[in-house]
C-alpha positions in Angstrom: -9.3 -26.0 25.4 -6.3 -23.8 24.8 -6.5 -21.1 22.0 -3.9 -21.6 19.5 -2.1 -18.1 18.6 -1.2 -17.7 14.9 0.1 -14.5 13.1 -3.3 -13.6 11.9 -4.9 -14.0 15.5 -2.1 -11.8 17.0 -2.5 -9.1 14.2 -6.2 -8.9 14.9 -5.9 -9.0 18.6 -3.4 -6.0 18.3 -5.8 -4.2 15.9 -8.8 -4.6 18.3 -6.8 -3.3 21.1 -5.4 -0.2 19.6 -8.1 0.7 16.9 -10.0 3.1 19.2 -6.8 5.2 19.5 -6.3 5.5 15.7 -6.5 9.0 14.6 -9.5 9.5 12.2 -7.6 11.8 10.0 -4.6 11.9 7.8 -2.3 11.6 10.9 -3.0 8.0 11.3 0.0 7.0 9.0 2.4 9.2 11.1 1.0 7.9 14.3 0.4 4.0 13.5 1.4 3.5 10.0 4.9 2.0 10.6 3.5 -0.2 13.3 0.6 -1.5 11.3 3.1 -2.4 8.5 5.3 -4.2 10.8 2.4 -6.1 12.4 1.3 -7.0 8.7 4.7 -8.2 7.8 4.6 -10.7 10.8 1.8 -12.2 9.0 3.6 -12.3 5.5 6.5 -10.1 4.6 4.7 -8.9 1.2 1.4 -7.7 2.7 0.5 -4.1 2.0 -2.4 -2.0 3.3 -4.5 1.0 2.8 -6.6 2.8 5.3 -9.9 4.4 4.5 -10.5 7.2 7.0 -13.6 9.3 5.9 -14.6 12.4 7.9 -17.8 10.3 9.1 -19.0 7.0 9.0 -17.3 3.5 8.7 -13.5 3.2 8.3 -11.9 0.8 6.2 -8.6 -1.4 6.1 -7.8 -2.8 2.8 -5.1 -5.6 2.8 -3.4 -6.2 -0.5 -1.0 -8.6 -2.1 0.5 -5.5 -3.8 0.9 -7.3 -7.0 2.8 -10.4 -5.5 0.7 -13.3 -6.8 1.9 -15.9 -4.2 0.7 -13.5 -1.4 -3.0 -13.7 -2.4 -3.7 -16.7 0.0 -2.3 -14.8 3.0 -4.4 -11.7 2.1 -7.6 -14.0 1.9 -6.6 -15.8 5.3 -6.1 -12.7 7.2 -9.3 -11.1 6.0 -11.3 -14.0 6.6 -9.9 -14.0 10.0 -11.0 -10.5 10.8 -13.2 -10.0 13.8 -16.2 -7.8 13.8 -15.1 -4.3 14.9 -17.7 -1.7 15.2 -16.9 1.2 12.8 -14.5 -0.8 10.8 -14.7 -2.5 7.3 -12.1 -5.1 6.2 -11.6 -5.7 2.5 -9.2 -8.2 0.7 -7.5 -6.5 -2.1 -7.9 -2.8 -3.4 -10.8 -2.5 -5.6 -10.7 -1.5 -9.3 -10.8 2.2 -9.9 -13.1 3.1 -12.7 -12.0 6.9 -13.0 -8.4 7.1 -11.9 -8.5 10.8 -12.7 -10.6 11.6 -9.6 -7.8 10.1 -7.3 -5.2 12.1 -5.8 -2.5 11.0 -3.3 -1.1 13.2 -0.7 2.4 12.6 1.0 3.4 14.9 3.6 3.2 18.1 1.9 3.0 17.0 -1.8 0.0 16.1 -3.7 0.1 13.8 -6.7 -2.7 14.3 -9.3 -3.0 11.8 -12.1 -4.1 14.6 -14.5 -0.8 16.4 -14.0 1.6 13.4 -14.1 3.3 12.1 -17.1 5.3 9.2 -17.3 7.8 8.4 -20.1 9.4 5.2 -21.2 
């Protein structure tokens, strides 16, 4: 019986084939971020991701609808289709943060700290 190729299966085949080469540092985004984004967009154009790369231990890939309600089923389908990949955990949707003040975001040489940001409307 011939295996049917779907955008989800093609994404996971690519992920499995390349994940051993992913840098386990912040350099991941420079090396693979754009390609991961493009591969996700082949599944659905509104999918977003977040990579969790701790110093040691299990790495994580969070697939998100990024607030686009009609993308929710695509997130669920993709994560349900995920293979078992040693050292990786796949999660549908970003978990709620109870204490957002502990979160900082680093983009290139800039660090964004919520305790130092103010938004005006």
